[in-house]
Structures are given as structure tokens and as C-alpha cells.
Legacy VTK file of the C-alpha trace (Angstrom):
# vtk DataFile Version 3.0
C-alpha trace
ASCII
DATASET POLYDATA
POINTS 203 float
27.012 -114.399 74.627
25.936 -115.342 77.723
22.541 -113.810 78.635
22.027 -111.071 81.069
19.197 -108.799 82.766
18.970 -105.413 82.730
17.529 -103.398 85.594
16.564 -99.678 84.777
16.028 -97.038 87.433
14.037 -94.496 85.471
14.217 -91.755 87.777
18.091 -91.679 87.617
18.230 -92.288 83.910
15.617 -89.325 83.466
17.889 -87.269 85.654
20.982 -88.133 83.745
19.340 -87.492 80.075
18.399 -83.965 81.083
21.977 -83.147 82.807
23.640 -84.243 79.198
21.247 -82.772 77.496
21.914 -79.398 78.917
18.529 -78.821 80.628
16.520 -80.918 77.797
15.561 -84.338 77.947
17.488 -86.724 75.278
15.029 -88.662 73.235
16.304 -92.106 73.126
15.218 -95.670 72.567
15.105 -97.373 75.818
15.495 -100.741 74.619
18.257 -100.263 72.388
19.979 -98.306 75.109
19.782 -101.362 77.404
20.751 -103.770 74.515
23.753 -101.725 73.647
24.939 -101.476 77.317
24.896 -105.505 77.449
26.761 -105.815 74.130
29.584 -103.481 75.493
29.712 -106.078 78.276
29.883 -108.852 75.883
26.186 -110.216 76.986
23.054 -110.470 75.509
19.914 -108.625 76.742
17.452 -111.316 77.783
15.018 -109.506 79.695
14.656 -105.783 80.711
13.354 -104.614 84.116
11.894 -100.996 83.908
11.240 -98.948 87.170
9.273 -95.919 87.094
6.203 -93.662 88.530
3.249 -92.143 86.937
3.156 -88.213 87.384
1.723 -86.919 90.682
-2.296 -86.757 90.339
-4.217 -84.321 92.605
-7.615 -85.227 94.040
-8.893 -83.084 91.297
-6.219 -83.034 88.654
-4.995 -79.884 86.818
-5.096 -79.801 83.193
-1.336 -79.981 83.124
-1.424 -82.872 85.340
-3.998 -84.725 82.984
-1.589 -84.105 80.054
1.310 -85.289 81.787
-0.378 -88.444 82.959
-1.697 -89.103 79.244
1.672 -88.689 77.961
3.190 -91.155 80.724
0.615 -93.749 79.952
0.895 -93.615 75.943
4.891 -93.994 76.634
4.172 -97.182 78.958
1.668 -98.529 76.189
4.589 -98.256 73.538
7.140 -99.738 76.053
4.930 -102.509 76.996
5.066 -103.850 73.354
8.213 -104.904 73.405
7.844 -108.362 74.770
10.942 -108.875 76.699
10.217 -106.211 79.515
8.760 -106.023 82.706
7.245 -102.591 83.729
6.882 -101.875 87.389
5.156 -98.741 88.568
5.524 -96.926 92.099
3.742 -93.775 93.113
4.694 -90.181 93.309
4.480 -88.235 96.681
4.196 -84.710 97.030
5.653 -82.788 99.579
5.425 -78.869 100.613
8.656 -77.753 102.187
9.188 -74.188 102.975
6.555 -73.286 100.461
7.768 -75.166 97.443
6.350 -78.359 96.159
8.844 -81.480 96.310
7.966 -84.623 94.400
9.484 -88.000 95.262
9.002 -91.557 93.966
7.859 -93.990 96.255
7.835 -97.864 96.524
9.905 -97.961 93.199
13.277 -99.344 94.678
11.351 -101.746 96.829
9.792 -103.214 93.807
13.332 -103.490 92.207
14.747 -105.010 94.986
11.913 -107.797 95.035
12.902 -108.543 91.234
16.458 -108.584 91.931
16.105 -111.147 94.748
13.956 -113.370 92.250
16.825 -113.552 89.617
18.168 -117.068 91.118
15.030 -118.650 91.025
13.572 -117.329 87.698
16.790 -117.236 85.485
19.119 -119.541 87.119
21.160 -119.763 83.836
21.928 -115.792 84.389
24.979 -115.055 86.084
25.444 -111.455 85.150
23.005 -108.839 85.532
23.433 -105.109 84.635
21.880 -102.503 87.055
21.282 -98.493 85.729
21.207 -96.757 88.854
22.980 -94.698 91.667
20.919 -95.703 94.637
22.712 -97.432 97.444
19.374 -99.109 98.417
20.406 -101.834 96.117
23.451 -103.062 98.211
22.076 -105.504 100.305
20.401 -107.344 97.174
23.511 -107.089 95.279
25.616 -108.486 98.003
23.006 -111.071 98.526
23.104 -112.210 94.694
27.038 -112.696 95.392
25.987 -115.885 97.334
24.336 -117.466 94.163
27.481 -116.338 92.107
25.605 -113.563 90.179
27.833 -110.648 89.383
26.226 -107.097 89.354
27.432 -104.748 86.744
26.634 -101.166 87.741
26.081 -98.600 85.050
25.892 -95.387 86.782
27.491 -91.650 86.675
28.972 -89.638 89.371
31.014 -86.456 89.786
33.950 -85.957 92.086
32.536 -82.601 93.036
30.585 -82.497 96.307
27.080 -81.353 96.715
26.159 -82.192 93.080
23.272 -84.031 91.673
25.524 -87.090 90.974
27.494 -87.615 94.200
29.165 -90.947 94.261
27.969 -93.770 96.627
31.217 -95.724 97.388
29.224 -98.483 99.097
27.255 -99.038 95.843
30.316 -98.926 93.739
32.318 -101.294 96.023
29.414 -104.052 96.403
29.356 -104.464 92.392
31.517 -106.697 90.423
32.388 -103.828 88.487
30.957 -100.235 87.556
30.744 -98.450 84.317
30.393 -94.734 83.899
27.577 -93.842 81.500
28.287 -91.076 78.970
26.100 -88.948 76.597
27.337 -91.271 73.741
25.457 -93.862 75.307
22.282 -91.909 74.912
23.213 -90.476 71.468
24.057 -94.112 70.239
20.587 -94.958 71.063
19.105 -92.011 69.139
15.476 -92.045 67.801
16.785 -90.901 64.513
18.876 -94.215 64.219
15.909 -96.327 65.545
12.835 -95.210 64.004
10.963 -98.415 64.457
11.285 -98.686 68.180
9.045 -95.822 70.228
10.223 -96.719 73.535
11.780 -93.249 74.114
12.127 -90.548 76.803
10.240 -87.420 77.019
LINES 1 204
203 0 1 2 3 4 5 6 7 8 9 10 11 12 13 14 15 16 17 18 19 20 21 22 23 24 25 26 27 28 29 30 31 32 33 34 35 36 37 38 39 40 41 42 43 44 45 46 47 48 49 50 51 52 53 54 55 56 57 58 59 60 61 62 63 64 65 66 67 68 69 70 71 72 73 74 75 76 77 78 79 80 81 82 83 84 85 86 87 88 89 90 91 92 93 94 95 96 97 98 99 100 101 102 103 104 105 106 107 108 109 110 111 112 113 114 115 116 117 118 119 120 121 122 123 124 125 126 127 128 129 130 131 132 133 134 135 136 137 138 139 140 141 142 143 144 145 146 147 148 149 150 151 152 153 154 155 156 157 158 159 160 161 162 163 164 165 166 167 168 169 170 171 172 173 174 175 176 177 178 179 180 181 182 183 184 185 186 187 188 189 190 191 192 193 194 195 196 197 198 199 200 201 202
């Protein structure tokens, strides 16, 4: 099978896991998840690019913030043990809006776009890539890769209803060579119960 690269937007994947888990995160093996998606496209997962951000930390972190950071660091440490993965971490910004704290990842998309634009140089043999996301910020990079005959397969999720957490980006879908809607089975088929030797799981 031809080789492919899998680019994972963890913010999107985490939200989708919680949605399919009906409010509870589905624990699954990230590596197996990516490899399974590649196999479904008759491709071999050569390398995974994983984009995330550590939990927010106050100037004087609370006990809960410390606990979240420790859990994140342990997870990243386990994920890093897989040799064919590149992990990029942005940061989390906390904003106070109408008396409520809102948390947003920053710089994560920029890191992914940089890696996408390096594909023709670093992986000249790769002609198809897989992007797991719902972010239209990737459109310019996907369009640029077409100049190098690199096809982007988009693995995403959307609902036809308006004002939901998973609205559809027509621009993103149209830019991709093809798109695939992720399902709960994609998570369940990478269950930790089946792959206990891999510990690259999502909380």
C-alpha cells in the first residue's frame, strides 16, 4: 500500500470523542485510530502528526490545574514512545466573557500548517495525506499541496442542523480530494480493551 501521513487535530478529536461518548470521553488508542483510518483508504500510515495544547496554568496553578497538567504530561510521554509520531504543542488562552472563563487553543493550527507545507520536501514519495479536523484554516495549505499533486483526504464530522458543535465547512470539504465522516465505530475499533499494549489513549 502507498504511504500516507496522518495529521490529527486533537481539539477536534477530543470534542468528537466526548460527543460520541454522550458526555464521557471515549478512551481509545490514538495510534491504532490513525492506522485504522489509513487502512480504510488502502494506505499505510507512515507517520503521525499530532497537534494539541497543555491545560491552562494560572500564574499560581491550582491543585486541579496541576493535576490536569500532570495527566497531560504523562499522556504525552506515553505517546512520544511511538517512534513514528511528531507531537506539536501550542498553548491555551483563558478569556473571561460575561463572567465566565472561556479556554481556547492558540498557535496549534499554525504549527499544523507549517508541517503540511513541508510535506513535498520531507516526504516526496507521499501523494496522499489524511487530515483529521473540521477547521477551515487548513484550506489554503490543502490547496497549495495540490500544486505538488498531493491529495488531502479529510476525516471529519458534521451535522446538518445549524448552531451545533459540528457545523459543516463547505470550503474545507470542497478543498479536499475526498472527505470521510467519522463514526463512533472508528473510536470503538481502536478501543484500549483491544489494544492494551498501546497506552496512547485519550482521557
